[in-house]
N, C-alpha and C positions, 0 to 999 in steps of 0.2 A: 680186296682182294689182292693176292701178292704176285707180286710181277713175273717171279717164277711159273707161276701157274698161269700169268694169261702169256707167258710163252711158250710154255709146254704147249697150251691150247690152240695159239698159232700156227706152231712148227707142225704138229699133227693136221691142222685145218688145210695148211699148204701144201703137205703131203700128201692127204686125201684129194684135194681138188686140183693139184696136180696132175694127180694120178690119172681121175677121171679124164682132164683136158689133154694128156696124152693118149690114152683109150681112145676116145671118141676119134681123137686126130688119127690116129694108126689104123682104126675101122674103117674110116671113111676113104685115108688116102689106098685099104689094099684090096675092101671092096664098097666101090662107091656103086655100083649097079646095086648089088644086093639091098644098099641100106637105100637107095631108093624106090625099088621093088615094095621093101617092108614099107615106106609110107607110105607110098601110093595105096596102096591100102584102104586108107583111112582118108587121105588131105591127097585131093583132085589136084594135081601142080604140074605144070609142064618140067621138063627136066631143067631149062636155065632157069626156071623160077626156083626150084628145090635148090639148085647150088649157090644161088644167092642167098637165099633163106638158111641152108647152111654155113656158107663160110661168113653170114654176118652173126650165126650164132655162135660158130667158134671164135669170130673178134671179139663179139663183147662178152662173153664167156673171158676171154683171158685179159681183157683190162679190168673187169668185175673182181678174176685172180691174184691180179697183181696190185690192186686197190684196195680190197679187201683182204687178205690175207698177205701175202708176200711182205708190202709195206708195212705194216702192223707188226709182223714177225723180226723185220730188221731191223726197225725203231726199238722194240723191247729189247733186242740184242742189246744196242748201244746204251739204251740207256742203264740196263740190267748187269 
């Protein structure tokens, strides 16, 4: 597989996953009660537990986003 193809692939992965991370963060910042009420229908958890789980999810997603999308993309830009 060519470096150009891999660079393009990781560029689009970075754009899409960065957009998802930004979207989830903005939605949670603008309407936290709506997100909690929506999720409460399926999962019974207190508000404090929900906040911890959601912040943990965003943090873990950010780490995976950086490690598996941004770092390979930057490395391929340097190599290519």
